[in-house]
N, C-alpha and C positions, 0 to 999 in steps of 0.2 A: 874561262874556255867554257865553250859551248861543244856538247859531245850528240850523237846520233848513230843509232846502227839504223840498217836498212837492210833487211831479208826480203830477197827477189825468189820466188818462186818460178823457174821457168817453165815452158812448155818443152816436154818429152826430146832430149835431143838437141835444145837449145841454146845450153847455158855457156858452151867455149863460143859459139858463131856472136852471142852476144857481147861477152867481154872481146872478142877481137875487134867488131863493128865498132864497139866503143875507143876502143885503141887506134883502129883505121882512120877514125874520124877525129882524132884530136882532144877527145872531149875530157881524157884523166889529164892528159895534162894540162889542158886550157883552165880547169877547172883547181889542180896544184899550184896554177900559176896565181890565182883569184886574189885580190886580196884581203886576208884573214884567213885562208886557209892553211891549217896547219898540219892537215893528215886527209888525206883522200885514198882509202885502197882500199880494193875487194880481196875476199877470201873463196875459195873454194871450200864447199863442204865436203866432209870425208863419208859421213853417212847416210847424202841424200845429193846425188849425181845430178840434181837438176836446182840445186837450191846455189844461189850466192849469197856472199854475207857484205856489206859496204858499210865501214868507219870512214865517220866523216869528224873532225875537230875542226875547229872554227875560235877564232880571238874571242866574237861573241854571236849573239842569236842573229844581230841583226846582220851579219856581214852572211850568215848561212841563209839568211831570209832573201837577201840581194844577189846570191848565187843564185835561185831557183828560176829569176827573170831574164838570166845572162844568154846569149844568143846559141852560146853550144849545150846549155839545158831545154830550148823550146826546141834545137836539132833532137838531142835523144827521147824527148818524147814524141817524137814524131814517130821513129821505130822501135820503140819500145814494147809494143802492144802485137809485135811481130817475134817477138822473144820473151816476154816476161806476161804471165799469167796473173799473177798477185804479186804486191808489197805491202809490206808488215814493216811500219817501224817505230824507233820509240827513241826517246832520251838515255843519256845514262850519266852518270857524273863518276871520275876517274877522283883517286885521291891519294 
């Protein structure tokens, strides 16, 4: 399994709007339906009202890499800058 985390630092007051846009566009559901997707979930930070954590789990790293070029991900990148000021990501292992 290949697992990553993504931390989005949203523009002030834009966190919920960003998630609402992702859901309205059907992006999260489209990702979850992709071949090799095991988990794709967003979590709001309790400590920072502008932060979102995304956990992704894929069968393989290749599945995740193919995911990045899907049309719904291209669409997400088109509007992400309207809501997010920075993105941090990393890999993690589940034991």
